[in-house]
C-alpha positions as a printed NumPy array, in Angstrom:
array([[ 79.967,  89.158, 101.216],
       [ 81.987,  92.383, 100.987],
       [ 85.346,  92.778,  99.341],
       [ 86.963,  93.993, 102.547],
       [ 86.096,  90.644, 104.148],
       [ 87.609,  88.721, 101.25 ],
       [ 91.098,  90.206, 101.072],
       [ 92.683,  91.789, 104.134],
       [ 96.228,  92.583, 105.167],
       [ 96.38 ,  89.374, 107.218],
       [ 95.54 ,  87.272, 104.176],
       [ 99.181,  87.416, 103.073],
       [ 99.668,  83.787, 104.113],
       [ 98.071,  82.791, 100.827],
       [100.482,  84.968,  98.877],
       [103.43 ,  83.199, 100.516],
       [102.556,  79.609,  99.664],
       [105.208,  79.651,  96.899],
       [108.549,  81.417,  96.743],
       [108.57 ,  83.783,  93.793],
       [109.222,  87.374,  92.791],
       [106.239,  89.419,  91.673],
       [106.845,  92.455,  89.47 ],
       [104.419,  95.201,  88.506],
       [106.137,  97.052,  85.645],
       [104.125, 100.054,  84.569],
       [104.702, 102.836,  82.083],
       [106.294, 105.112,  84.669],
       [106.978, 102.896,  87.688],
       [108.552,  99.6  ,  88.742],
       [107.744,  97.567,  91.873],
       [109.036,  94.156,  92.904],
       [108.214,  91.904,  95.868],
       [110.036,  88.817,  97.087],
       [107.506,  86.339,  98.463],
       [108.743,  83.369, 100.486],
       [106.805,  80.443, 101.845],
       [105.68 ,  81.139, 105.385],
       [106.924,  84.732, 105.434],
       [105.402,  88.129, 104.767],
       [106.11 ,  89.46 , 101.276],
       [108.857,  92.082, 101.127],
       [108.99 ,  94.916,  98.628],
       [112.588,  94.704,  97.441],
       [112.572,  97.56 ,  94.944],
       [110.473, 100.526,  93.916],
       [111.484, 103.105,  91.326],
       [110.314, 105.342,  88.493],
       [112.109, 103.185,  85.918],
       [109.017, 102.226,  83.997],
       [108.668, 101.091,  80.406],
       [108.98 , 104.643,  79.098],
       [112.554, 104.948,  80.417],
       [113.953, 101.726,  78.993],
       [114.951, 100.441,  75.59 ],
       [113.971,  96.858,  74.812],
       [117.473,  95.551,  75.505],
       [117.599,  97.278,  78.908],
       [114.727,  95.448,  80.636],
       [116.561,  92.202,  81.355],
       [119.768,  93.814,  82.733],
       [117.746,  96.164,  84.933],
       [115.687,  93.359,  86.448],
       [118.715,  91.073,  86.869],
       [120.549,  93.812,  88.786],
       [117.557,  94.364,  91.093],
       [117.276,  90.654,  91.86 ],
       [120.995,  90.1  ,  92.413],
       [121.346,  93.181,  94.599],
       [118.56 ,  91.867,  96.84 ],
       [119.925,  88.354,  97.162],
       [117.104,  86.621,  95.308],
       [118.096,  83.006,  94.53 ],
       [118.275,  82.149,  90.843],
       [115.766,  79.341,  91.415],
       [112.974,  81.779,  92.325],
       [110.517,  82.249,  89.458],
       [109.712,  85.809,  88.436],
       [106.175,  86.743,  87.363],
       [105.702,  90.109,  85.661],
       [102.503,  92.019,  84.938],
       [102.022,  95.368,  83.255],
       [103.749,  97.137,  80.412],
       [106.782,  94.838,  80.093],
       [104.598,  92.871,  77.672],
       [103.573,  95.9  ,  75.607],
       [104.659,  96.487,  72.013],
       [107.196,  99.052,  73.253],
       [108.246,  96.887,  76.228],
       [110.6  ,  93.994,  76.904],
       [108.791,  91.516,  74.684],
       [105.349,  91.946,  73.191],
       [102.872,  89.462,  74.632],
       [ 99.628,  89.467,  72.605],
       [ 96.412,  90.401,  74.347],
       [ 93.857,  87.831,  75.451],
       [ 90.355,  88.587,  74.188],
       [ 87.296,  88.829,  76.418],
       [ 85.708,  86.953,  78.035],
       [ 88.909,  86.196,  79.925],
       [ 89.557,  84.029,  82.98 ],
       [ 92.634,  83.32 ,  85.071],
       [ 93.521,  80.238,  82.996],
       [ 93.497,  82.308,  79.773],
       [ 96.142,  84.62 ,  81.235],
       [ 98.329,  81.684,  82.282],
       [ 98.043,  79.92 ,  78.896],
       [ 99.127,  82.996,  76.964],
       [102.056,  84.09 ,  79.143],
       [105.525,  84.409,  77.574],
       [108.913,  83.187,  78.792],
       [111.985,  85.445,  78.951],
       [115.228,  85.456,  80.903],
       [117.002,  88.069,  82.99 ],
       [120.466,  86.563,  83.225],
       [120.061,  83.384,  85.305],
       [116.46 ,  84.18 ,  86.281],
       [113.525,  82.509,  84.522],
       [110.806,  85.135,  84.032],
       [107.233,  85.035,  82.821],
       [105.474,  88.062,  81.336],
       [101.703,  87.993,  81.648],
       [ 99.516,  89.137,  78.744],
       [ 97.006,  91.951,  78.892],
       [ 93.355,  91.721,  77.871],
       [ 91.569,  93.399,  74.966],
       [ 88.139,  94.144,  73.54 ],
       [ 87.991,  94.234,  69.728],
       [ 84.441,  93.61 ,  68.562],
       [ 81.656,  95.493,  66.789],
       [ 83.511,  98.789,  66.75 ],
       [ 84.531,  98.536,  70.436],
       [ 88.232,  98.712,  71.162],
       [ 89.848,  98.739,  74.587],
       [ 92.967,  97.318,  76.219],
       [ 94.496,  96.787,  79.649],
       [ 97.868,  95.567,  80.907],
       [ 98.372,  95.07 ,  84.63 ],
       [ 94.844,  95.811,  85.79 ],
       [ 93.79 ,  92.236,  85.019],
       [ 96.202,  91.033,  87.715],
       [ 94.594,  93.308,  90.312],
       [ 91.126,  92.197,  89.228],
       [ 91.802,  88.469,  89.488],
       [ 93.493,  89.053,  92.824],
       [ 90.393,  90.885,  94.045],
       [ 87.966,  88.111,  93.09 ],
       [ 90.164,  85.216,  94.228],
       [ 88.3  ,  84.399,  97.429],
       [ 84.627,  84.854,  96.749],
       [ 83.23 ,  87.728,  94.661],
       [ 82.581,  86.267,  91.224],
       [ 80.23 ,  88.959,  89.929],
       [ 80.361,  92.725,  90.185],
       [ 81.516,  96.118,  88.978],
       [ 85.107,  97.06 ,  89.74 ],
       [ 86.683, 100.507,  89.442],
       [ 90.443, 100.919,  89.122],
       [ 91.141, 104.669,  89.058],
       [ 94.364, 106.147,  87.751],
       [ 95.859, 107.844,  84.732],
       [ 93.481, 105.737,  82.666],
       [ 90.657, 104.571,  84.93 ],
       [ 89.038, 101.193,  84.268],
       [ 85.433, 100.246,  85.067],
       [ 85.265,  96.469,  84.748],
       [ 82.364,  94.032,  84.734],
       [ 83.068,  90.569,  86.174],
       [ 80.579,  87.712,  85.798],
       [ 81.089,  84.125,  86.985],
       [ 84.755,  84.862,  87.616],
       [ 85.388,  86.068,  84.058],
       [ 86.304,  89.534,  82.861],
       [ 83.533,  90.311,  80.375],
       [ 83.913,  93.997,  79.544],
       [ 85.184,  97.352,  80.719],
       [ 85.456, 101.019,  79.851],
       [ 88.656, 103.032,  80.031],
       [ 88.387, 106.72 ,  80.904],
       [ 91.357, 109.112,  80.571],
       [ 90.45 , 111.111,  83.674],
       [ 93.874, 111.129,  85.304],
       [ 95.642, 112.091,  82.104],
       [ 93.127, 114.86 ,  81.424],
       [ 93.61 , 116.248,  84.938],
       [ 97.381, 116.28 ,  84.459],
       [ 97.147, 118.014,  81.075],
       [ 94.565, 120.582,  82.127],
       [ 96.296, 121.427,  85.398],
       [ 99.795, 121.758,  83.909],
       [ 99.533, 122.535,  80.205],
       [ 96.276, 124.407,  79.563],
       [ 94.791, 127.843,  80.2  ],
       [ 93.707, 126.49 ,  83.597],
       [ 97.263, 125.68 ,  84.686],
       [ 97.988, 129.13 ,  86.155],
       [ 95.058, 128.657,  88.546],
       [ 95.438, 124.949,  89.438],
       [ 98.202, 123.556,  91.609],
       [ 98.07 , 119.879,  90.684],
       [ 96.753, 116.754,  92.332],
       [ 98.386, 117.459,  95.704],
       [ 96.193, 120.512,  96.197],
       [ 92.938, 118.558,  95.699],
       [ 90.824, 118.268,  98.841],
       [ 87.76 , 116.057,  98.739],
       [ 86.605, 117.579, 102.022],
       [ 86.033, 120.95 , 100.416],
       [ 82.63 , 121.91 ,  99.007],
       [ 84.41 , 122.746,  95.741],
       [ 85.05 , 119.065,  95.041],
       [ 81.682, 117.719,  96.181],
       [ 79.668, 120.456,  94.475],
       [ 81.527, 119.91 ,  91.208],
       [ 80.717, 116.195,  91.294],
       [ 77.023, 116.899,  91.935],
       [ 76.832, 119.546,  89.196],
       [ 78.228, 117.37 ,  86.448],
       [ 76.231, 114.31 ,  87.539],
       [ 73.103, 116.449,  87.19 ],
       [ 74.158, 117.989,  83.856],
       [ 76.796, 115.787,  82.21 ],
       [ 76.634, 117.743,  78.947],
       [ 77.773, 120.901,  80.736],
       [ 81.13 , 119.478,  81.829],
       [ 83.283, 121.18 ,  79.193],
       [ 81.668, 124.565,  79.852],
       [ 82.105, 124.133,  83.59 ],
       [ 85.811, 123.463,  83.052],
       [ 86.233, 126.889,  81.456],
       [ 84.245, 128.48 ,  84.273],
       [ 87.213, 127.754,  86.555],
       [ 89.27 , 130.22 ,  84.554],
       [ 86.442, 132.736,  84.298],
       [ 85.836, 132.745,  88.038],
       [ 89.539, 133.102,  88.766],
       [ 89.603, 136.231,  86.579],
       [ 86.357, 137.82 ,  87.734],
       [ 85.727, 136.845,  91.369],
       [ 88.189, 138.538,  93.75 ],
       [ 86.748, 136.562,  96.672],
       [ 87.328, 133.164,  95.065],
       [ 89.446, 130.771,  97.107],
       [ 92.323, 129.882,  94.794],
       [ 92.862, 126.659,  96.736],
       [ 89.489, 125.455,  95.442],
       [ 90.321, 125.431,  91.744],
       [ 92.204, 122.097,  91.628],
       [ 89.526, 120.466,  93.785],
       [ 86.805, 121.711,  91.461],
       [ 88.705, 120.506,  88.39 ],
       [ 89.094, 117.043,  89.93 ],
       [ 85.434, 116.907,  90.935],
       [ 84.228, 117.854,  87.46 ],
       [ 86.383, 115.239,  85.753],
       [ 85.608, 112.389,  88.159],
       [ 81.922, 113.289,  88.148],
       [ 81.893, 113.264,  84.343],
       [ 83.615, 109.873,  84.385],
       [ 80.981, 108.367,  86.674],
       [ 78.156, 109.95 ,  84.659],
       [ 79.404, 108.11 ,  81.57 ],
       [ 79.464, 104.668,  83.192],
       [ 76.398, 102.444,  83.038],
       [ 75.539, 101.502,  86.61 ],
       [ 72.728,  99.154,  87.523],
       [ 70.56 , 100.091,  90.503],
       [ 71.812,  97.086,  92.455],
       [ 75.498,  97.773,  91.763],
       [ 77.969,  97.843,  94.604],
       [ 81.187,  99.358,  93.27 ],
       [ 84.37 ,  97.55 ,  94.278],
       [ 87.083, 100.182,  94.303],
       [ 90.672,  98.954,  93.898],
       [ 92.873, 101.891,  94.849],
       [ 95.104, 103.412,  97.513],
       [ 95.875, 106.84 ,  98.905],
       [ 94.164, 110.115,  97.989],
       [ 92.74 , 108.786,  94.722],
       [ 90.836, 106.112,  96.659],
       [ 89.277, 108.753,  98.891],
       [ 88.348, 110.96 ,  95.925],
       [ 86.629, 108.166,  93.985],
       [ 84.964, 106.723,  97.064],
       [ 83.461, 110.13 ,  97.857],
       [ 82.334, 110.765,  94.276],
       [ 80.759, 107.325,  93.869],
       [ 78.817, 107.746,  97.107],
       [ 77.64 , 111.187,  95.955],
       [ 76.312, 109.472,  92.821],
       [ 74.149, 107.27 ,  95.051],
       [ 76.055, 103.977,  95.053],
       [ 77.783, 102.032,  97.812],
       [ 81.511, 101.353,  97.714],
       [ 83.785,  98.624,  99.036],
       [ 87.518,  99.364,  98.836],
       [ 90.658,  97.264,  98.652],
       [ 94.277,  98.386,  98.694],
       [ 95.768,  98.146,  95.202],
       [ 99.042,  96.635,  96.43 ],
       [ 97.256,  93.815,  98.25 ],
       [ 95.226,  93.027,  95.16 ],
       [ 98.355,  93.049,  92.976],
       [100.195,  90.685,  95.321],
       [ 97.32 ,  88.216,  95.485],
       [ 96.904,  88.347,  91.701],
       [100.612,  87.773,  91.063],
       [100.529,  84.865,  93.527],
       [ 97.563,  83.282,  91.755],
       [ 99.35 ,  83.456,  88.428],
       [102.614,  82.172,  89.919],
       [100.747,  79.106,  91.204],
       [ 98.919,  78.661,  87.923],
       [102.14 ,  78.913,  85.937],
       [103.865,  76.391,  88.182],
       [100.965,  73.971,  87.771],
       [101.164,  74.202,  83.974],
       [104.985,  74.008,  84.031],
       [105.283,  77.439,  82.446],
       [107.457,  78.707,  85.257],
       [110.382,  77.104,  87.   ],
       [109.8  ,  75.739,  90.499]])
C-alpha cells in the first residue's frame, strides 16, 4: 500500500470528527486551523510569529487574540505541536524518549490556558542513548498523521531547515537522524564566500543539469563534498562561460546529495517523503537519482491528520476539554 493511497485531500472527513483548533507553532512560523465536525478544516491564521519572536508571557495573549478574532468558541479545545513546548517557548514540555508511540505523546502533553481557551501542548521526542543525541518537536505530529491509516513500517523523510530521516516500525518511532541541510544552504548562500554567486533557494532549479549532476557527483564521492562546495566559487571566478543561474542549483544538489549519502538506506526501502512545494520536488528528484522510490504526502495534510489524532486521544484520556 502506498502513502498516497492512505492520506489524500478527500480524507479530511476524518480530521473533522471533533471540533478543535490545531496549531503548528514553529521557530519562525505560526499556523492554526479550525476543524469542525462535518466540515472541511479552515486555516484561520498564518504568520511569521514563531517562537523566536515571542517572550514566554506573549504566547497566550497572541493565541487568544487569534482565536477571538476568528470567532472560535471558548469550548473548542486547542492542540499545539512544535516549538511552543520548547525550553525557550510558552511552557517547556519534556521530551518523550524513543521508542515512542501515539499514546506516549498524549500521556506526556501539558495543559495551559490562553484566556478562556483550554490548550494542550504536545511534547517532542528525543534520542539520548549510547552517545546518540537527537531531538524533534512538531515532526512527530506529521509522522503519526502519515502512518494513521496503514503504513506501520518504513523510512520517512521530512526535509527542511533541519531535515529528519525517521525509521518507523510497528507504528512506533524508533530512531532518526537530523541533518542541517537547509540551515547550511541558507548560511552558505547568504553569509559565506559563495554568497556573491548564489541567489538563494528561489533560484534553485531541479530541472537543470547543475542540480542533478551535483547530486550524482556527491553520491559517488561523498568525501569530496566540501571541496566541491568551494569549486562553485572557483568556477565563478575562472570560467567566463559559466551560467551564473546554475550556482544555487549546484549548491543545493551538493548539500542534498551529501545528506542522502549519509543516511543508511536498505535495498528494499521506499522513502515516504512528507513535504510540500519546491523542497518536495528537490528531495524527490535527489532520492530517485540515488536509486530509491519515493511516495510523497503534503506536509499540511499530514499535520492536520496528526493533530486530529492527538485531539481525539486527548479527549479520550480527559486531558483536553470536550
